[in-house]
N, C-alpha and C positions, 0 to 999 in steps of 0.2 A: 504494500499499500504507499503510495507517493503523494504527498500533498501539494499541490500545483502554489508556484510563488508569484505572483502577480510583481510586475516592475512598475516602481513609482517612486519618485523623489520628492523631498523635502525642500522647503526654502535655504539658499545660501544667505545667513546673515552676516552681520558686522565680526572680522576675525578676533579672536583671543588676543588678547596682550600678554597671556602668561607665558612667555618666553622661558628658554630653558638654560639657564648659565648656572651652573654651580660655583657658590660661593662661599659658603662658610662649612666648616666641620666642626663637630663636638664629640669628643671622646664620651660614649655610653659608658663601657667597661673597659676597665685597665687590664692587661692581659697580666694572666696571675700565671698558672700551670695548668691550662689545658686551652677550649678552642669553643667558638660560639657558629653555630650554623642558624641563619634566620630563615624562617618559614614564611612569615606574614608582619606586614604591618599596615595596621589600619586608622584613621584620624579621629578623632571628636574634638570639637573644639578647638583650644590650645595645647591638647594633648596628642599623644601618638600609643598606640598599644602593639607590642611588638611582641611575637610568639616565636619561638625556636626549642634547640636542642641544644645541651652543653656537657664537654667533660670536663673532667678534674676539678679547678676552683673557680669560685668567682667570689671577689673580695671587693665589695665599694659601698660605703656608708652601713648602711643595716644590712646590706647581702654578705652574708657569710656562706656559702653552700660549698658542699663537697658533694661530687658525683662519683660512684663507684664505677659505674657504666657510664649509660647514656640516659641524661634526664631531661624533664619538658621543662620550660620556662615560661611565662605571661609577666611582662612589666610594663605598667606605667609609664610613661618618658613626657616631658614636659617639653618644649620646643629649643630649651635649651640646652636638651641634653641630660637634665636631672632624673633620676630614677625616683619616681613617689612612691609606688610599692610595687610587691612579687608578689608572684604565686608559684611555686616548683613543684615538681609532679615527679616523685622518685621512688625507690622500692629496690627490690632483691632482683629485679631485671631492667631490660631496656622502656625507656619511657619517653614519649615525644610529648608537645603540644603544637598542632600542626594549624589550628583556624582559630580567628578570635572575630567577633560581630558586637556591635554596642547600639543600645535604644538612644531614642532622644532624647531621656532623661539621663543618661551616662549609664544606665545598668551592663554590667558586661557579660558575655557568654565566650565561653572558649570551649576547646575540647581538643580531645588526643588520643593517645594509644599506650598501653601499659603490659606489660607481662610480669606473671609473678606478683611479688607484694607491690601495694600501690602506697604510698607514704606522700603528703601534701603538707609543705611548709609555706607559712603565710609570711611576709614582713613586720607583722604584730605579735610573732612570737607564737601561734596557734598553730598545732601540728595534729594533721587527722592520720592515724594508721588504719586503712581498710582491709588488712590483713592480706592474703592470697586468695584472690576471687576468682582469677581468670583459667584455674586447672593447667597451667603450663600454656595456653594459648594466649594469643594478642588480642585483648578486648579493647572496647572507646570506654573512654570516661570525658564526662561532661561538668562544666561547671558554671555557675551562679555567682558572679562577685559583683555587692556593692561600689557605689561610686567613691568610696575610701577604701576597696582594697579587701572589703571582708568577706571569705567565702560564705555565701549564703545555703547555697546548696549544691551537693554533688550527686550525680547519676552515674553509673556504671552499666554497661551490655554484658549480659552472661550466655551468648550464644555459644559459648564454647568450642570456637572455630577462629580462626585468623581473621581477623576485622581490622581493615587498614581504613582511618577516618579520613576520606577525601576533602571535605568542606562543611561548613555549618554556617548560616544566616539566620535571622530572627525579621520576623513580618511585622506589620504596621501595630498586630494586636497581640506582639511579643509571643506565638509562637515560634518555637525553637526547633529549625529544621536540618539535621544534619544527613549527608550521602556519603557514600563509600562503597566499598569491595568487601567481602566474604568468602571467605576460600573454603569449600565442602569439598565433602565425598572424597573423589580422586585429584584434586587439584581445580577442579571446576569451579568457577565463580559464577556469584550473583551480587548483581547489583542491589545497595541498601538505599531505599528513601524512607527515613524516619523520622519522626516528631518525638522530641525528648520531652518529658512529663514532668517538667520545671512547675511549681504552682500549684500541685497536686491536679494537673490535667491529664487526662485520659491521652497515653502516647498510642500510636500507631506506626505501624512498618508496613513498607510496602515492597517486594522485590521485583527488580529487573531478571527477569528467566532466559535467556539466549540458548539457543542449541548449538551455538559454537559463540565464543568468549566474550563477554560481557565487558565495560568496561567504562567506569563514573570517572568523570573527570573535574566536574564543576559544579556548584550551585548558585544561585540567586534567586533573591525574593523581591517580587516588585513593590514599588509601594500602593500598586493595585491588589494585593493580596494572592495573585499567585507566583508560583516557585517555578522556576527553571532549572532544568537538570540537562549538562552537556554531556556526552560520553558516546561510544562506538559500540558495534558488536559485529559478529558475524552470522549468518543464516538466519533463522527466525526469530523473532523474540515479543516477550511479552511484558507490559510495564505495570499491571495490575495483577499479580502473584499467579498468573497463568490463566486469568479469567479469559482474555483476548489476547490472541496471536496478530502479529505483523507477519505475513509469510515473505522468506527471500528464494530464490533458485540457486545463487551462487553463494560463495563462501567467502567473497574480499571484504574486509572492512569497511563497514560503512557510518558514518558519522549521524547522529540525531542529536533533537532536541526535545524533551519532555516535557509536557507542563501539567504541574497540579495544584488544585486549591489546597496552599499553606493551611486552612483552618481544619478543614475535612479529610484531607488527604486524597480526595477523592481524584484520579485523574482524567483530565480533560483532553490534551490532545498532544500529537506529535507530528514532527515533519524530519525528511531529511533532503539533501540534494539530489540531484537527477546525475547519477555518476556510475562510471564503470571500473573505475582506479581506486584502490583503497584509500581512506579517508578518516577522520575522528574529528569532532567537536572537541575541544581541549581546554577553553573556557567560555563564560559566560557571566555577563552584568546585564540584569535587568533595569529599567527605570521607566516608570508611568507604562504606556504602553507599549516601550521600544524594548528590542532583544539586542546587545550589540554581542555578537559570537563570533570567535577563532575557531577558523576550521584548519588543521593540519592536514598537508596531501603531498604526495608524488605526483607528478603527471597532471593529466589534467584535470580539474574538478570545475562541475558542469552545475551551476544555479537553475537555468534552463537552457534550454540549445541554442539561446543568444546571448548566454552570458555564461562566461567561462575566465578561467585563468589556467595557465600551465606553468608549473614550476620550471626552476632554471636547473634542475638537476639533483636536489636533493629535497628534503622536507621543507617545503614552504606554508605561507600563512596566508589564508584568505579571510579579512574581516567582513561580515555584512550588519547591516541593521535591519531588523525586520520588526514591524509592527504587527502586535496583536491582539484582533479584537474577535471575541468569541462568538458575538450574535453578528457578525456580516457573514455577508456570502462567501467572500474570503478569509480567512480568518489570518492568512498570513500576508502580509506585503512586505515585498523588499522594496526598503528604502532608499540604500547606497549598498555598493561594495568595492573592495580596493585589496589589490596585495604587497603584502611584505615579503619579499624573498632573497634569495641567496645564491652564490654559487654553489656553495656548500648549505648542510644542514644546518637550521637555525636552531640552537641547543635548546633557547628556555625562552618562552614567550606568557605574556601574563597580562592580561586588560584592567585597567584600573579606572574607576569611577573619578572623572573631575568636577567640575563647578557645575549645576545645572547640568545640559545636556552634554557639556564638552567631554572628552575620553583621552586617555593615554592610553600607549603601548609600551612596554617595558622588554626589550628584546635582547637576545646575546647570539654573538654570531664570532665564528674566525676567519670570516671572509667580509667582503664588500656586500651590505646592502641594498635594495632598493626599494622604492616606493611605486608601486605600479612598474614601469619603465624609465623611474628617475633615478639615478644613482643616489644617493645619501650623503653626506658629506663627510663620513666617519673613513678614517684612513684605513686601509686593510690591515687584518690582525684580530688579537682575541679583544675584543671591544663589546659596550653594551651602550645601548641608545635607548633614549628614552623620546617617544614621538606623540606629539600633540594633534588632536583632531578637534573641528569643531563638530556641532551637531548635525552638518551633513555630511560628514566625513571628509573636509578638505583638511588636507594635512598642513598645518600652521606652523609648526617646528620642532628643532630637534636639538639633541642634546648628548654629546659624546662622553661617555666616562671610560677613558681608554684604559687599555691594558687592564681588564678587570675578566672576573671570573664567575658571571652569574648563575652558572650552572652548581657553584657552590653554596649558593644561599644569599639571596640580596631581594631586597622587595623595596616598593615607592607605595606612598599615600600623599593624598592631596588633601591639604586642611581646607574648612569652609572658604577662607580667602582665596582659595585658587593656587595656594602655595605648596610643590610637589617637596616631600621630604624622602631620601634616598637612606636606607637602611642597612650596612653591609658588616659581615664578618672579615676577620683578619686577612683572609686571602683574596680579597675579592676587590680593595681598592688599588688602582692603578697605582703606579712606582713610579713612573716617570711623568706622562701628561697631567697628572692630579698631585704631583709632588707638592706644587706649591699649598695643597693643603695643610702642610706642615706637621704630618702624622707619621709616625712609625708602627711599621706590620708588628714588631718585635716589642713594642710594648703596649700595645691597643686591642683589647679583644672585639670590640663592637664600636661601629662608626656610625655617625649621623650627618650628612650632609644638608643643607637648605639649599632651595635653589627659587630666587625672585626677582632675577634680571628682568626686565618686561623689554628688552630691546634687543641681547644678541640674540641669533639666530631667527630672527622674525622672519617668517617668509611668507608673500602675499599669496592670495587665492588664485587658483589655476586662472592663464589669462591674465592680461596686463590691465583690461577695462576696470576703474574704480566704481566704488557704492556710486559717486556722483555721475557716471557716465549712463550708468545703465539704471532707466527709470521705468516704471511702471504704475499708472494710474488712471482711476480714481481706485481704490482698493480697501474698503468692499465698493463692488461695482453693480449698477442694474443690470449689467451685461455687456456694457462697451468702455473697451480697456485702452488707452493711448500710453505714449512713451517710447522711447529709443529701444526696449524689449521688443515692441510690435513694430517698429519702423526698419531697424535693421536686419530682423529676422530672415534669414532664408526659408526656415520652415519653424510652423509652431503647431505641438502637439499638448489636449486638454485631456487630462486623466479623472476620474470622480475617485472620491475616497476610498473606493475598493480598488483602485487601481485598474480600471477597465478605460479604455481611450474611448473617449466620447465626441473629440473633435479635431479637425486638422484643418491647417492653413500651409500650403505651401508656397506662398509667395509673400515678399514684404507688402507691408500696405499701412496706413496712416494709422486706420483704428484695426480691433480685433472685436465682433461683434460675438459674442457667445449669450447674449437675451434668450436665444430660445430654450438655453439649460435650465433645469431647473434649480431652487434657492438649494444654496449650500457651499460647501468647501470645496473645491478644486483646485490640481496641479498644472500649473502652464511650464511647460518646458520649450525654452527657445532656443534654436539653434540659431547661432550668430556666424560669422566671418570667421575663416581660419578652424573650423568645428570647435568654438568656443562654445559648451552648453550652459545655459542659465536655467535655475528652476526657483520659481518662486510661488507660494501659497497664494490662491484668489478666493474673495468669498463673495460669491453672488446674492444679492439680497432681492 
């Protein structure tokens, strides 16, 4: 079963000014006798929430921790690099904290995994010993933490199989959802979608069952209350405990996005691309009615028969924004797509929510990277790029973090002010391009870099025409439109809100008359000289 995705585009608005020039570095943790691997960082207000794992010793201020194996840790860090409080997860076996989400009121939910005995330490000195709960297998563990760092609730799984937590998020109604993979029987894998029963809520679990390997990679909950899961599978798959199956005839890896009601757990929708080569949905960020999705692929990846990207020979990324309206005739509408590619494999890729509908991509490579067919301005070699995009998918700016190893653990969060912060372990900060940071890998365990320059690396939108050059009026309109987007157009297409083409004008004219259309919202696609495309949202009253 395939869901057809119609092609429609959003308006290009004024470009963001949040350019990318790393200018400040703070030491969060000094190096003692261990190492720190960053898994995730999230921002809330003026605070950053860093989760990861460490070995050896951590000593700074109220932190005095020793890990005999690998322990997990969550820290609240202010934007000056000071640790306000921490919660660590250790015990007799390896432990890790892998994901974190924060409510609007500042309550923190975090999750990870452990084996053997689980021991929780807090910066206020309180310690919890949960005993050996997992019978030798890796289980999941989840925390509710108040804004002052006090652990309020602890919930662990008891599946008795090897569970790997992939991601968690919290809904507008504080439903905490987690996704991961559960190894069972003879190494087969189940995808897990589960609500954690904080606050005496009834929890639920839905399993993704595939007749050939299923992999769950990412979760994001929209402020509209639907939860989006990104992953991949081979052969046939069910998203609701085997009640309904989506059948395939081949065994090529296929990416998917599955949508659930976050409060009830009801499975709502599923879609994948139209493709014959292997690919996977590796990351998703849901904002409002939209989903930004990163698809990893080799070879050609087709959205529709007329929209596709071909990799440059390795694992490349296609990013799509898709709107979701379950009550519309066509529930999924493609807003835009673009490629991030390389002559070699892209080793790591992460989508990041920005301010409003802007977003970022953190990408790591050992070769030269490209946005569509435009070479990005990083030198060849081991580098990290933070790429900024506006709400219409237009590439705004980039920042090179040279000679870094993102695969070893690093992350970015964007504050409410639109400022990105880069958190990195000791093996990841470059030792020549970033030497002016004044940091030494020999004495620092965990770094924090701030980026607030509004000019450096700023790029204009595709094409040379400015906002003043491109006009369209009146808008809203009674059906007759004027302006340079009409007069200078070689052709104009008009789409309704469901993505259907409802009008074409194949010549330039002083005016565009669409008064015959029903009242509503439409997207106007104007093709200008030099194949420049301009999209504007038009309201017909």
